[in-house]
C-alpha positions, 0 to 999 in steps of 0.5 A: 501230433502233426510235425511242424513245417519247420521240422523239415529244415536243417541247421542252415537258415539261409541259402545263397547260390552264386553264378560264376561267369558274369556275376562273380567273375569278370568273364568278358575280360578273360574271354576277350584276352583269350580270343586276342591271343588267337588273333580273334576279335570278340567285339565290344562288351555292349554288343557281346551282351546282346548276342545269343549264346552261340555268338558269345563264343564265336563272335557277333555278326560283324566279327563272325567272318574273321573267325569262322575258319578257325573257331569252328574246327574242333582242334582250334576250339580246343586250343582256344579253350585251353588258352581261356583256361590258362587266362582264368587260372593266372589272370581272370579276376572277381569283380570288385567287392565280390571276394569280401562278400564271399568271405563274409558269407562263408563266415556267416554261421547260418548261411549255406553258400556256393557256386553253380556254374557252366564255366567252359574251361578245362577241369572247371572246378580246378580252374575256379579254385585257382582263380578264387585262391588268388583272391584268398578264397579256398573254394573248399570252404564253400558249402557246394560247388557244382558244374553243369553242362551248357545244355542243361538248365540250373533248375534241378541243381538249384532244387537239389541243393536247397533240399540237400541243406533243408532250407526254406525256399523263402530264405533261399537266394540265387545270383545270376546274370542271364534270364535263364538264371532268373527262371531257374530261381523262380521255378524253384521258389527262390528269390533272384538277385539279377545283374546287368553287367554280365552276359546280358545287359539291362535292356535285354533282361528287363525289356525282352524277358520282363525281369523286374528292374527292382531286382537287377543290379547294374554294378557289382557294388550294387549287388554286394550291397543288396546281398549284404542287406537281404542276408543281414550280413552287416548287422 
């Protein structure tokens, strides 16, 4: 007798992988605060969203000359990262509604939920733990928390998590704010929830990268509503 396809799946029926910065965490405000403490100008949020990854942390063309001397030196960059770490641990916040959403996901008995992040603070897992704790969330209650370097894509990590929990790709979801999150989700057979309030705006996601507008949330409230509906959290 041939084994049924469902025999390969584990006890969890659904999977949700959350991105941290720009999707669940208001990263722009935290980075802006850290930069300002060093006399650096991050620039306004709309232009911040349109920059290439390098310029997100070095400033855009308009701001670049004022920070070039300080920010390219390794010692100065380390100081900025240390300040950013302190800001994240003491002041950075989750977007409105996200904490309640995560609590609902943790409480759902058939949902595996966790974080995959490229957060650039020092000891990022500890940093995120302190941030989430201020929102009454213990990240140890999440099913997984994975940190990967900026140089790596999330594709393999997504696949490993899905296989680890034995969840049907059709019932697996990813939340992200950058086109690379979308590609990693699609390339692993998962369904993407994209947001345009993080590191990449709606025009960049939908225009340049042709991500369907139907899956892009323009606000944290919209994202939370879509996730709750798709995972049937309120039924």
